[in-house]
All heavy atoms as an XYZ file, in Angstrom:
953
protein
N     102.017     90.540     90.330
C     103.061     91.373     91.189
C     103.894     90.416     92.019
O     103.276     89.548     92.700
C     102.177     92.328     92.098
C     102.877     93.024     93.146
S     101.846     93.978     94.363
C     102.374     95.549     93.918
N     105.037     90.661     92.134
C     106.008     89.898     92.895
C     106.732     90.722     94.184
O     106.726     92.005     93.847
C     107.254     89.339     92.043
C     106.754     88.524     90.992
C     108.015     87.690     90.529
N     107.616     86.963     89.233
C     107.023     85.813     89.359
N     106.520     85.253     90.342
N     106.728     85.206     88.159
N     106.894     90.123     95.272
C     107.348     90.846     96.312
C     107.497     89.970     97.555
O     107.315     88.759     97.669
N     107.802     90.689     98.637
C     107.960     89.931     99.893
C     106.932     90.843    100.949
O     106.580     91.976    100.753
C     109.330     90.269    100.557
C     110.457     89.674     99.766
C     111.757     90.109    100.358
N     112.764     89.716     99.712
C     113.630     88.712     99.988
N     113.403     87.990    100.976
N     114.676     88.277     99.208
N     106.555     89.920    101.880
C     105.592     90.479    102.948
C     106.036     89.968    104.241
O     106.111     88.796    104.478
C     104.204     90.071    102.648
C     103.080     90.924    103.397
C     101.750     90.541    102.752
C     100.696     91.474    103.074
N      99.403     91.000    102.456
N     106.261     90.785    105.244
C     106.631     90.484    106.622
C     105.391     89.812    107.303
O     104.288     90.283    107.048
C     107.130     91.597    107.383
C     108.445     92.133    107.109
C     108.847     93.383    107.841
C     109.494     91.046    107.552
N     105.646     88.789    108.188
C     104.508     88.161    108.789
C     103.641     89.192    109.653
O     102.443     89.044    109.644
C     104.977     87.104    109.802
N     104.253     90.166    110.158
C     103.532     91.208    111.014
C     102.488     92.013    110.094
O     101.600     92.672    110.589
C     104.446     92.129    111.630
C     105.269     92.919    110.719
C     106.686     93.517    111.402
O     107.130     92.900    112.217
O     106.793     94.771    111.180
N     102.672     91.854    108.738
C     101.742     92.604    107.871
C     100.738     91.762    107.198
O      99.928     92.117    106.355
C     102.504     93.279    106.796
C     103.393     94.385    107.348
O     103.052     95.126    108.286
N     104.624     94.642    106.880
N     100.741     90.403    107.602
C      99.730     89.533    107.188
C      98.439     89.493    108.033
O      98.407     89.682    109.182
C     100.299     88.025    107.166
C     101.470     87.705    106.291
C     101.909     86.411    106.835
C     101.022     87.758    104.890
N      97.262     89.434    107.309
C      96.000     89.388    108.097
C      95.976     88.000    108.737
O      96.628     87.058    108.357
C      94.879     89.571    107.053
O      94.756     88.463    106.237
N      94.984     87.862    109.660
C      94.899     86.548    110.306
C      94.435     85.510    109.227
O      94.798     84.380    109.321
C      93.873     86.689    111.390
C      94.250     87.456    112.637
C      93.157     87.459    113.687
C      95.459     86.695    113.311
N      93.609     85.936    108.350
C      92.995     84.933    107.348
C      94.250     84.564    106.454
O      94.362     83.340    106.072
C      92.028     85.635    106.419
N      95.247     85.363    106.119
C      96.375     85.087    105.322
C      97.279     84.167    106.136
O      97.816     83.008    105.581
C      97.214     86.252    105.002
C      96.673     87.214    103.794
C      97.386     88.456    103.745
O      97.528     89.186    104.573
O      97.894     88.658    102.544
N      97.510     84.342    107.493
C      98.246     83.521    108.317
C      97.658     82.141    108.465
O      98.289     81.069    108.347
C      98.443     84.112    109.651
C      99.192     85.325    109.764
C      99.174     86.015    111.219
O      99.322     85.301    112.168
N      99.157     87.240    111.207
N      96.392     82.116    108.546
C      95.635     80.744    108.582
C      95.752     79.935    107.247
O      95.900     78.822    107.329
C      94.152     81.018    108.943
C      93.902     81.500    110.399
O      94.903     81.241    111.248
O      92.751     81.892    110.613
N      95.728     80.667    106.182
C      95.948     79.944    104.835
C      97.332     79.384    104.812
O      97.540     78.299    104.276
C      95.652     80.923    103.722
N      98.221     80.150    105.191
C      99.587     79.663    105.128
C      99.798     78.495    106.182
O     100.434     77.464    105.745
C     100.593     80.861    105.566
C     100.685     81.827    104.439
C     102.020     80.198    105.850
C     101.464     83.114    104.741
N      99.289     78.599    107.238
C      99.408     77.388    108.253
C      98.779     76.182    107.638
O      99.319     75.097    107.927
C      98.677     77.890    109.584
C      99.537     78.650    110.380
C      98.858     79.150    111.692
C      99.575     80.324    112.379
N      98.857     80.831    113.470
N      97.718     76.256    106.898
C      97.025     75.108    106.325
C      97.918     74.561    105.381
O      98.062     73.393    105.086
C      95.739     75.572    105.800
O      95.619     76.241    104.624
N      98.657     75.371    104.554
C      99.572     74.818    103.573
C     100.686     74.198    104.087
O     101.619     73.470    103.407
C     100.035     75.965    102.716
C      99.007     76.475    101.693
C      98.766     75.478    100.626
C      97.992     75.959     99.506
N      97.777     74.923     98.318
N     101.110     74.527    105.374
C     102.248     73.912    106.043
C     102.036     72.563    106.672
O     102.761     71.922    107.344
C     102.759     74.768    107.281
C     103.522     76.088    106.714
C     103.690     77.162    107.775
C     104.811     75.707    105.832
N     100.757     71.929    106.435
C     100.301     70.653    106.941
C     100.777     69.747    105.830
O     100.643     69.903    104.698
C      98.880     70.680    107.216
C      98.509     71.617    108.463
C      97.082     71.486    108.847
C      96.959     72.401    109.898
N      95.568     72.612    110.382
N     101.000     68.455    106.344
C     101.467     67.357    105.318
C     102.826     67.021    105.364
O     103.595     67.632    106.116
N     103.210     66.322    104.440
C     104.639     65.959    104.158
C     105.480     66.951    103.212
O     104.844     67.321    102.228
C     104.755     64.567    103.624
C     104.184     63.477    104.608
O     104.340     63.577    105.887
N     103.527     62.513    104.182
N     106.607     67.128    103.583
C     107.514     67.929    102.792
C     108.616     67.171    102.376
O     109.133     66.395    103.106
C     107.950     69.239    103.597
C     106.813     70.217    103.666
C     105.726     70.146    104.689
C     106.783     71.341    102.813
C     104.812     71.044    104.725
C     105.873     72.286    103.035
C     104.806     72.146    103.940
N     109.209     67.410    101.175
C     110.535     66.958    100.814
C     111.545     67.927    101.091
O     111.347     69.073    101.270
C     110.452     66.484     99.286
O     110.285     67.749     98.517
C     109.402     65.494     98.974
N     112.806     67.518    100.799
C     113.923     68.496    101.061
C     114.570     68.523     99.653
O     114.943     67.593     98.940
C     114.973     67.795    102.069
S     114.599     68.124    103.762
N     114.986     69.765     99.322
C     115.738     70.045     98.097
C     117.200     69.403     98.403
O     117.551     69.238     99.494
C     115.879     71.558     97.854
O     116.617     72.100     98.757
N     117.945     69.241     97.186
C     119.257     68.750     97.373
C     120.095     69.875     98.221
O     120.997     69.438     98.975
C     120.057     68.692     96.005
C     119.468     67.453     95.214
C     119.794     66.150     95.858
O     120.865     66.030     96.504
O     119.000     65.149     95.961
N     119.878     71.068     98.015
C     120.565     72.130     98.794
C     120.207     71.973    100.274
O     121.115     72.010    101.095
C     120.133     73.507     98.338
C     120.773     74.597     99.083
N     122.125     74.836     99.074
C     120.190     75.467    100.066
C     122.447     75.862     99.830
N     121.300     76.252    100.475
N     118.903     71.714    100.604
C     118.653     71.569    101.982
C     119.301     70.250    102.632
O     119.664     70.293    103.714
C     117.074     71.352    102.234
N     119.397     69.289    101.798
C     120.059     67.956    102.333
C     121.535     68.206    102.583
O     122.037     67.780    103.634
C     119.864     66.962    101.368
C     118.381     66.296    101.156
C     118.377     65.380     99.932
C     117.938     65.655    102.396
N     122.103     69.011    101.714
C     123.506     69.435    102.053
C     123.685     70.179    103.328
O     124.613     70.045    104.046
C     124.065     70.143    100.825
C     124.307     69.264     99.542
O     124.313     68.177     99.530
O     124.455     69.895     98.538
N     122.715     71.122    103.512
C     122.725     71.847    104.723
C     122.519     71.093    106.038
O     123.055     71.297    107.076
C     121.740     72.986    104.639
C     121.862     73.996    103.544
C     123.108     74.887    103.714
C     122.606     76.093    104.586
N     123.637     77.139    104.760
N     121.699     70.083    105.846
C     121.501     69.133    107.015
C     122.739     68.525    107.382
O     122.971     68.464    108.619
C     120.449     68.018    106.544
C     118.966     68.430    106.410
C     118.157     67.368    105.909
C     118.457     69.018    107.698
N     123.486     67.974    106.605
C     124.809     67.384    106.870
C     125.789     68.376    107.578
O     126.427     68.027    108.534
C     125.379     66.721    105.611
C     124.707     65.643    105.089
C     125.359     64.960    103.956
O     126.553     65.133    103.876
O     124.691     64.262    103.208
N     125.849     69.538    107.068
C     126.924     70.504    107.303
C     126.524     71.133    108.733
O     127.344     71.487    109.534
N     125.249     71.399    108.928
C     124.705     72.032    110.185
C     124.195     71.106    111.347
O     123.867     71.623    112.308
C     123.623     73.057    109.821
N     124.230     69.823    111.125
C     123.806     68.903    111.976
C     122.431     69.159    112.471
O     122.031     69.214    113.581
C     124.758     68.795    113.158
C     126.159     68.309    112.823
C     126.984     68.256    114.057
O     126.720     68.450    115.100
O     128.269     67.970    113.752
N     121.520     69.356    111.372
C     120.073     69.552    111.726
C     119.364     68.230    111.457
O     119.646     67.515    110.535
C     119.586     70.615    110.731
C     120.252     71.994    111.020
C     118.061     70.790    110.893
C     119.980     73.006    109.847
N     118.488     67.935    112.366
C     117.759     66.510    112.206
C     116.390     66.680    111.561
O     115.808     67.866    111.405
C     117.467     66.018    113.677
O     116.673     66.724    114.395
C     118.890     65.844    114.458
N     115.973     65.561    111.073
C     114.576     65.518    110.462
C     113.640     65.981    111.395
O     112.581     66.641    111.050
C     114.355     64.201    109.737
N     113.726     65.563    112.786
C     112.703     65.922    113.697
C     112.753     67.502    114.025
O     111.702     68.075    114.214
C     113.008     65.188    115.014
C     112.715     63.745    115.053
O     111.888     63.468    114.213
N     113.172     62.991    115.925
N     113.929     68.100    113.866
C     113.939     69.539    114.011
C     113.266     70.170    112.989
O     112.655     71.265    113.117
C     115.456     69.939    114.234
C     116.128     69.609    115.568
C     117.573     70.017    115.653
O     118.309     69.633    114.472
N     118.055     70.523    116.651
N     113.476     69.753    111.802
C     112.851     70.268    110.594
C     111.342     70.218    110.738
O     110.592     71.296    110.493
C     113.211     69.561    109.279
C     114.661     69.893    108.813
C     114.949     68.950    107.528
C     115.032     71.215    108.524
N     110.885     69.052    111.160
C     109.375     68.922    111.204
C     108.828     69.745    112.396
O     107.644     70.382    112.246
C     109.113     67.377    111.587
N     109.601     69.938    113.433
C     109.141     70.801    114.470
C     109.136     72.324    114.089
O     108.140     72.972    114.386
C     110.130     70.684    115.734
C     109.606     71.271    116.993
C     110.527     71.104    118.228
O     111.339     69.983    118.162
O     110.616     71.893    119.140
N     110.126     72.673    113.338
C     110.037     74.070    112.781
C     108.818     74.362    111.800
O     108.244     75.341    111.938
C     111.329     74.428    111.986
S     111.567     76.094    111.588
N     108.507     73.378    110.943
C     107.364     73.406    110.085
C     106.136     73.516    110.908
O     105.175     74.420    110.708
C     107.293     72.365    109.106
C     108.443     72.609    108.028
C     106.006     72.328    108.353
C     108.530     71.443    107.068
N     105.944     72.745    111.990
C     104.688     72.642    112.585
C     104.450     73.786    113.700
O     103.459     74.284    113.929
C     104.363     71.241    113.281
O     105.573     71.029    114.195
C     104.347     70.230    112.248
N     105.595     74.143    114.326
C     105.570     75.080    115.415
C     106.452     76.448    115.232
O     106.527     77.221    116.244
C     106.030     74.379    116.797
C     105.168     73.155    117.102
O     104.075     73.117    116.836
O     105.760     72.202    117.714
N     107.079     76.512    114.081
C     107.923     77.677    113.896
C     107.122     78.904    113.784
O     106.103     78.881    113.309
N     107.857     80.022    113.998
C     107.364     81.434    113.870
C     107.392     81.660    112.384
O     108.465     81.601    111.871
C     107.997     82.318    114.802
C     107.428     83.797    114.564
C     108.221     84.678    115.527
C     107.629     86.161    115.267
N     108.546     87.095    116.101
N     106.332     82.311    111.890
C     106.349     82.653    110.494
C     106.956     84.149    110.381
O     106.702     84.923    111.177
C     104.847     82.847    109.901
C     104.714     83.338    108.458
C     105.412     82.537    107.423
C     103.191     83.560    108.246
N     108.032     84.197    109.616
C     108.779     85.518    109.451
C     108.346     86.306    108.305
O     108.103     87.509    108.400
C     110.383     85.240    109.368
C     110.765     84.333    110.763
C     111.044     86.487    109.339
C     110.495     84.926    111.985
N     108.353     85.655    107.211
C     107.947     86.397    105.841
C     107.446     85.355    104.850
O     107.576     84.168    104.981
C     109.151     87.117    105.318
C     110.229     86.121    104.710
C     111.395     86.935    103.956
O     112.019     87.745    104.561
O     111.474     86.713    102.750
N     106.799     86.034    103.845
C     106.359     85.216    102.672
C     106.823     85.983    101.340
O     106.748     87.135    101.512
C     104.836     84.943    102.825
C     104.076     86.270    102.851
C     104.243     84.082    101.779
N     107.005     85.278    100.368
C     107.427     85.920     99.095
C     107.091     85.144     97.930
O     106.855     83.962     98.069
C     108.806     86.294     99.084
C     109.817     85.288     98.877
N     109.978     84.661     97.687
C     110.735     84.719     99.760
C     110.958     83.715     97.733
N     111.321     83.683     99.014
N     106.841     85.741     96.840
C     106.609     84.962     95.652
C     107.626     85.524     94.461
O     107.289     85.731     93.338
C     105.116     85.295     95.124
C     104.829     86.784     94.773
O     105.620     87.653     95.200
N     103.855     86.963     93.935
N     108.874     85.593     94.923
C     109.920     86.154     94.070
C     110.407     85.147     93.066
O     110.851     85.403     91.993
C     111.172     86.440     94.841
C     110.838     87.584     95.869
C     112.108     87.933     96.880
C     110.530     88.955     95.128
N     110.026     83.766     93.218
C     110.440     82.746     92.258
C     109.123     82.388     91.530
O     107.977     82.199     92.102
C     110.746     81.540     93.104
C     111.965     81.757     94.134
C     111.194     80.289     91.951
C     113.197     82.224     93.311
N     109.197     82.413     90.174
C     108.035     82.220     89.363
C     107.311     80.877     89.764
O     107.891     79.848     89.950
C     108.546     82.036     87.939
C     107.334     81.945     86.925
C     107.841     81.901     85.407
C     106.622     81.935     84.636
N     106.673     81.259     83.403
N     105.967     81.065     89.799
C     105.115     79.910     90.035
C     105.294     79.326     91.454
O     104.973     78.032     91.624
C     105.153     78.797     88.937
C     104.879     79.375     87.652
O     103.831     80.281     87.519
O     105.369     78.856     86.683
N     105.906     79.972     92.394
C     105.990     79.535     93.684
C     105.626     80.619     94.761
O     105.715     81.714     94.459
C     107.446     79.042     93.955
C     107.689     78.095     95.067
O     106.669     77.674     95.770
O     108.953     77.648     95.237
N     105.351     80.165     95.868
C     105.140     80.942     97.095
C     105.968     80.368     98.241
O     105.750     79.167     98.500
C     103.654     81.128     97.436
C     103.534     81.932     98.765
C     102.934     81.739     96.367
N     106.877     81.099     98.810
C     107.755     80.669     99.851
C     107.693     81.496    101.199
O     107.390     82.545    101.106
C     109.263     80.657     99.385
C     109.483     79.758     98.129
C     110.875     79.754     97.657
N     111.103     78.927     96.622
C     112.253     78.619     96.046
N     113.424     79.191     96.456
N     112.343     77.692     95.015
N     107.755     80.704    102.236
C     107.813     81.312    103.605
C     109.214     80.992    104.229
O     109.938     80.087    104.038
C     106.752     80.814    104.459
C     105.269     81.183    104.031
C     106.723     79.262    104.644
N     109.430     81.963    105.160
C     110.643     81.690    106.073
C     110.106     81.436    107.440
O     109.159     82.169    107.999
C     111.557     82.950    106.121
C     112.608     82.754    107.138
C     112.228     83.091    104.676
N     110.504     80.383    108.108
C     110.056     80.009    109.434
C     111.224     79.902    110.374
O     112.414     79.843    109.894
C     109.503     78.640    109.367
C     108.374     78.380    108.439
C     107.836     76.983    108.442
C     107.037     79.202    108.849
N     110.946     80.329    111.626
C     112.041     80.263    112.610
C     111.486     79.615    113.917
O     110.366     79.889    114.392
C     112.458     81.658    112.978
C     113.550     81.882    113.949
C     113.915     83.365    114.093
N     114.902     83.396    115.129
C     115.909     84.318    115.132
N     116.093     85.151    114.170
N     116.738     84.355    116.192
N     112.454     78.797    114.601
C     112.016     77.964    115.671
C     113.212     77.970    116.610
O     114.199     77.547    116.191
C     111.495     76.613    115.382
C     111.236     75.713    116.449
C     109.984     75.944    117.185
C     109.618     74.977    118.408
N     109.006     75.377    119.427
N     113.100     78.448    117.961
C     114.154     78.264    118.892
C     114.375     76.865    119.284
O     113.395     76.050    119.559
C     113.822     79.077    120.077
C     113.955     80.543    119.971
O     114.367     80.995    118.875
O     113.444     81.366    120.743
N     115.672     76.387    119.162
C     116.055     75.097    119.494
C     117.259     75.181    120.405
O     118.250     75.698    119.922
C     116.423     74.335    118.256
C     115.380     74.334    117.180
S     114.619     72.620    117.110
C     113.478     73.068    116.000
N     117.230     74.773    121.608
C     118.303     74.897    122.509
C     118.873     76.278    122.459
O     118.243     77.341    122.815
C     119.449     73.900    122.260
C     118.871     72.482    122.309
O     118.265     72.194    123.288
O     119.219     71.530    121.541
N     120.080     76.451    122.085
C     120.877     77.862    122.112
C     120.829     78.563    120.760
O     121.239     79.703    120.723
C     122.221     77.623    122.505
C     122.411     76.987    123.982
C     123.802     76.930    124.353
C     123.828     76.232    125.853
N     125.224     75.825    126.205
N     120.178     77.889    119.763
C     120.068     78.532    118.425
C     118.730     78.531    117.903
O     117.775     77.809    118.522
C     121.012     77.738    117.516
C     122.497     77.762    117.922
C     123.415     78.122    116.677
C     124.783     78.203    117.130
N     125.468     79.254    116.681
N     118.403     79.316    116.892
C     117.203     79.286    116.218
C     117.267     78.572    114.835
O     118.191     78.945    114.029
C     116.633     80.687    116.093
O     116.313     81.233    117.178
N     116.495     77.637    114.601
C     116.548     77.080    113.300
C     115.668     77.785    112.319
O     114.389     78.093    112.668
C     115.978     75.538    113.342
C     115.818     74.741    112.065
C     117.163     74.675    111.329
C     115.178     73.447    112.296
N     116.104     78.127    111.205
C     115.357     78.911    110.246
C     115.390     78.015    108.915
O     116.201     77.262    108.701
C     116.113     80.162    109.943
S     116.390     81.261    111.348
N     114.265     78.309    108.136
C     114.178     77.526    106.946
C     113.236     78.306    106.013
O     112.430     78.989    106.301
C     113.540     76.095    107.161
C     112.241     76.105    107.786
S     111.462     74.390    107.800
C     112.653     73.503    108.664
N     113.501     78.127    104.743
C     112.707     78.539    103.544
C     112.019     77.420    103.012
O     112.550     76.385    102.772
C     113.544     79.198    102.534
N     110.674     77.506    102.948
C     109.851     76.381    102.510
C     108.894     76.890    101.378
O     108.221     78.003    101.450
C     108.945     75.995    103.755
C     107.948     74.918    103.360
C     109.763     75.479    104.897
N     108.776     76.073    100.212
C     107.884     76.309     99.306
C     106.496     75.703     99.537
O     106.397     74.477     99.961
C     108.437     75.456     98.033
O     107.510     75.488     97.033
N     105.526     76.528     99.567
C     104.260     76.262     99.856
C     103.562     75.541     98.720
O     102.701     74.538     98.838
C     103.256     77.446    100.402
C     103.789     78.083    101.663
C     102.861     79.185    101.742
C     103.815     77.142    102.763
N     104.049     75.815     97.508
C     103.377     75.241     96.282
C     103.960     73.790     96.071
O     103.130     72.919     95.704
C     103.728     76.226     95.087
C     103.191     77.486     95.305
C     103.108     75.655     93.856
C     101.684     77.701     95.646
N     105.238     73.641     96.133
C     105.757     72.364     95.949
C     106.162     71.599     97.176
O     106.681     70.434     97.112
C     107.132     72.666     95.126
C     106.926     73.305     93.950
C     107.319     74.611     93.634
C     106.404     72.630     92.782
C     107.159     75.328     92.431
C     106.125     73.335     91.464
C     106.455     74.680     91.392
N     105.665     72.031     98.369
C     105.759     71.249     99.574
C     107.272     70.818     99.758
O     107.548     69.595     99.883
C     104.856     70.148     99.716
C     103.402     70.486     99.385
C     102.642     70.909    100.497
C     102.166     70.011    101.529
N     101.555     70.442    102.534
N     108.200     71.709     99.751
C     109.699     71.357     99.742
C     110.429     72.327    100.665
O     110.160     73.512    100.581
C     110.177     71.486     98.406
C     111.639     71.146     98.215
C     112.191     71.175     96.845
O     111.916     72.196     95.980
O     112.788     70.087     96.372
N     111.304     71.854    101.471
C     112.224     72.630    102.224
C     113.262     73.042    101.367
O     113.968     72.180    100.713
C     112.654     71.808    103.355
C     111.530     71.473    104.425
C     113.734     72.593    104.213
C     111.871     70.519    105.377
N     113.425     74.246    101.025
C     114.448     74.744    100.123
C     115.751     74.861    100.794
O     116.755     74.393    100.202
C     113.979     76.146     99.693
C     112.607     76.126     98.963
C     115.083     76.776     98.504
C     112.467     75.106     97.853
N     115.833     75.446    101.960
C     117.113     75.496    102.661
C     116.853     75.665    104.147
O     115.671     75.917    104.557
C     118.021     76.727    102.113
O     119.321     76.656    102.651
C     117.330     77.992    102.460
N     117.922     75.432    104.978
C     117.660     75.632    106.418
C     119.082     76.028    106.988
O     120.168     75.840    106.410
C     117.142     74.377    106.980
S     118.182     72.961    106.564
N     118.986     76.713    108.034
C     120.182     77.350    108.802
C     119.888     77.560    110.183
O     118.775     77.753    110.556
C     120.722     78.441    107.914
C     119.918     79.673    108.070
C     119.870     80.622    108.917
C     118.828     79.962    107.255
N     118.986     81.520    108.677
C     118.240     81.194    107.741
C     118.143     79.218    106.186
C     117.103     81.769    107.058
C     117.054     79.934    105.624
C     116.493     81.129    106.063
N     120.947     77.713    111.063
C     120.863     78.173    112.371
C     121.227     79.633    112.418
O     122.194     80.167    111.868
C     121.719     77.249    113.254
C     121.212     75.945    113.727
C     121.847     74.796    113.367
C     119.925     75.857    114.370
C     121.255     73.571    113.701
C     119.507     74.660    114.783
C     120.017     73.466    114.439
N     120.447     80.302    113.180
C     120.827     81.696    113.698
C     120.914     81.777    115.092
O     120.525     80.865    115.761
C     119.659     82.599    113.276
C     119.886     83.407    111.904
O     120.907     83.157    111.318
N     118.907     84.169    111.530
N     121.698     82.730    115.672
C     121.709     82.948    117.032
C     120.280     83.350    117.468
O     119.669     84.191    116.807
C     122.740     84.118    117.382
C     124.153     83.760    117.001
C     124.644     82.583    117.911
O     124.400     82.382    119.125
O     125.433     81.717    117.329
N     119.914     83.064    118.536
C     118.537     83.386    119.203
C     118.518     84.911    119.376
O     117.435     85.528    119.268
C     118.202     82.688    120.473
C     117.884     81.303    120.112
C     117.257     80.512    121.419
O     117.374     81.045    122.489
N     117.033     79.263    121.238
N     119.581     85.527    119.610
C     119.806     86.904    119.956
C     119.694     87.823    118.616
O     119.483     88.926    118.583
C     120.902     87.381    120.687
O     122.201     86.932    119.880
C     120.880     86.804    121.961
N     119.781     87.181    117.407
C     119.754     87.827    116.097
C     118.312     88.297    115.795
O     117.573     87.535    115.514
C     120.296     86.894    114.996
C     120.306     87.536    113.695
O     120.000     88.706    113.570
O     120.982     86.953    112.751
N     118.111     89.493    116.059
C     116.763     90.068    115.777
C     116.626     90.900    114.391
O     115.640     91.671    114.174
C     116.257     90.910    116.803
C     117.101     92.133    117.093
O     117.978     92.409    116.326
N     116.876     92.788    118.264
N     117.718     90.780    113.658
C     117.668     91.371    112.290
C     117.438     92.859    112.342
O     116.610     93.406    111.567
C     116.700     90.678    111.379
C     117.227     89.301    110.932
N     116.893     88.232    111.791
C     117.793     88.680    110.032
C     117.392     87.053    111.343
N     118.053     87.448    110.234
N     118.091     93.616    113.206
C     117.764     94.992    113.438
C     118.365     95.707    112.300
O     118.014     96.858    111.897
C     118.445     95.578    114.617
C     119.810     95.412    114.756
C     120.385     96.018    116.218
N     121.825     95.746    116.276
C     122.825     96.330    115.748
N     122.502     97.536    115.039
N     124.024     96.190    115.985
N     119.102     95.185    111.343
C     119.598     95.892    110.112
C     118.729     95.510    108.766
O     119.058     95.961    107.834
C     121.034     95.584    109.742
O     121.202     94.080    109.559
C     121.922     95.977    110.852
N     117.671     94.905    109.125
C     116.668     94.455    108.044
C     116.217     95.704    107.233
O     115.732     96.556    107.969
C     115.527     93.606    108.633
C     114.556     93.047    107.579
C     115.171     91.909    106.754
C     113.346     92.593    108.345
N     116.221     95.606    106.067
C     115.815     96.765    105.115
C     114.323     96.433    104.904
O     113.963     95.725    103.851
C     116.595     96.780    103.968
C     116.179     98.021    102.967
O     115.229     98.656    103.223
N     116.921     98.246    101.965
N     113.486     97.079    105.618
C     112.013     96.856    105.410
C     111.414     97.390    104.148
O     110.337     97.014    103.652
C     111.198     97.464    106.646
C     111.523     96.561    107.907
C     111.432     98.940    106.723
N     112.208     98.107    103.461
C     111.822     98.706    102.070
C     111.660     97.613    101.041
O     111.106     97.846    100.015
C     112.711     99.859    101.667
O     113.871     99.413    101.372
N     112.280     96.507    101.334
C     112.232     95.304    100.522
C     110.935     94.615    100.609
O     110.615     93.709     99.694
C     113.320     94.390    100.734
C     114.724     94.864    100.372
O     114.760     95.684     99.465
N     115.832     94.408    101.070
N     110.044     94.938    101.511
C     108.901     94.186    101.843
C     107.667     95.051    101.337
O     107.054     95.784    102.229
C     108.793     93.808    103.294
C     109.785     92.897    103.663
C     111.083     93.235    104.118
C     109.593     91.644    103.727
C     112.136     92.408    104.315
C     110.561     90.659    103.966
C     111.935     91.065    104.338
O     112.894     90.160    104.664
N     107.460     94.972    100.146
C     106.409     95.922     99.524
C     105.194     95.194     99.095
O     104.181     95.822     98.484
C     107.072     96.662     98.254
O     107.511     95.610     97.296
C     108.197     97.469     98.724
N     105.159     93.825     99.144
C     103.925     93.023     98.614
C     102.706     93.548     99.518
O     102.617     93.387    100.631
C     104.145     91.645     98.714
C     103.189     90.687     97.996
C     103.162     90.978     96.458
C     103.584     89.274     98.216
N     101.620     93.903     98.612
C     100.418     94.253     99.448
C      99.291     93.422     99.036
O      98.257     93.443     99.755
C      99.949     95.755     98.986
O      99.886     95.802     97.546
C     101.200     96.740     99.488
N      99.382     92.560     98.076
C      98.175     91.784     97.603
C      97.973     90.767     98.785
O      98.820     90.296     99.407
C      98.275     91.184     96.249
C      99.063     89.869     96.115
C      97.940     88.839     95.538
C     100.245     89.986     95.046
N      96.773     90.279     98.868
C      96.437     89.162     99.731
C      97.094     87.859     99.368
O      96.851     87.375     98.191
C      94.874     88.982     99.819
C      94.417     88.135    100.920
O      94.926     87.082    101.171
O      93.297     88.557    101.546
N      97.845     87.288    100.256
C      98.566     86.032     99.916
C      97.678     84.931     99.526
O      97.959     84.098     98.754
C      99.499     85.631    101.133
C     100.534     86.694    101.442
C     100.084     84.247    101.009
C     101.531     86.977    100.294
N      96.419     84.925    100.070
C      95.525     83.833     99.661
C      95.281     83.778     98.184
O      94.924     82.655     97.697
C      94.139     84.008    100.406
C      94.317     83.797    101.965
C      93.141     84.177    102.796
N      92.934     85.544    102.488
C      91.676     86.006    102.910
N      90.705     85.420    103.592
N      91.360     87.337    102.758
N      95.468     84.854     97.479
C      95.225     84.897     96.025
C      96.322     84.068     95.303
O      96.210     83.664     94.178
C      95.261     86.221     95.443
C      94.124     87.066     96.010
C      94.106     88.491     95.491
O      94.701     88.783     94.439
O      93.586     89.361     96.213
N      97.501     83.828     96.037
C      98.652     83.150     95.373
C      98.594     81.638     95.755
O      99.412     80.881     95.160
C      99.961     83.814     95.879
C     100.038     85.289     95.708
C     101.338     85.800     96.384
C     100.180     85.542     94.113
N      97.916     81.227     96.798
C      97.845     79.759     97.191
C      96.908     78.956     96.569
O      95.815     79.310     96.101
C      97.692     79.831     98.800
C      98.622     80.521     99.614
C      98.496     80.634    101.084
C     100.002     80.017     99.361
């Protein structure tokens, strides 16, 4: 079963499993490296987002992968990133306004009900 799950719908055990997968070293995809140059995001900011960022969602939409979206407030903007937990890779990163609370988010896209620990 493939789908998305909002962090608010994860059990504490699922959240802990994800946090443990976020430890260690991560590489950057070519796409993420391109985004680093254009958005002036530093390696230190990426590391801070991985270690201290707020978990927003998790999904397994890409075959053989589990990805999370993280968000960390930095100065006047929020750094967001998509990270592969399986391949330990930063897929992409971008800045959002801190006031962007995604009120237009379509929650019907978040239908994954299985325990994320089964995927990790």
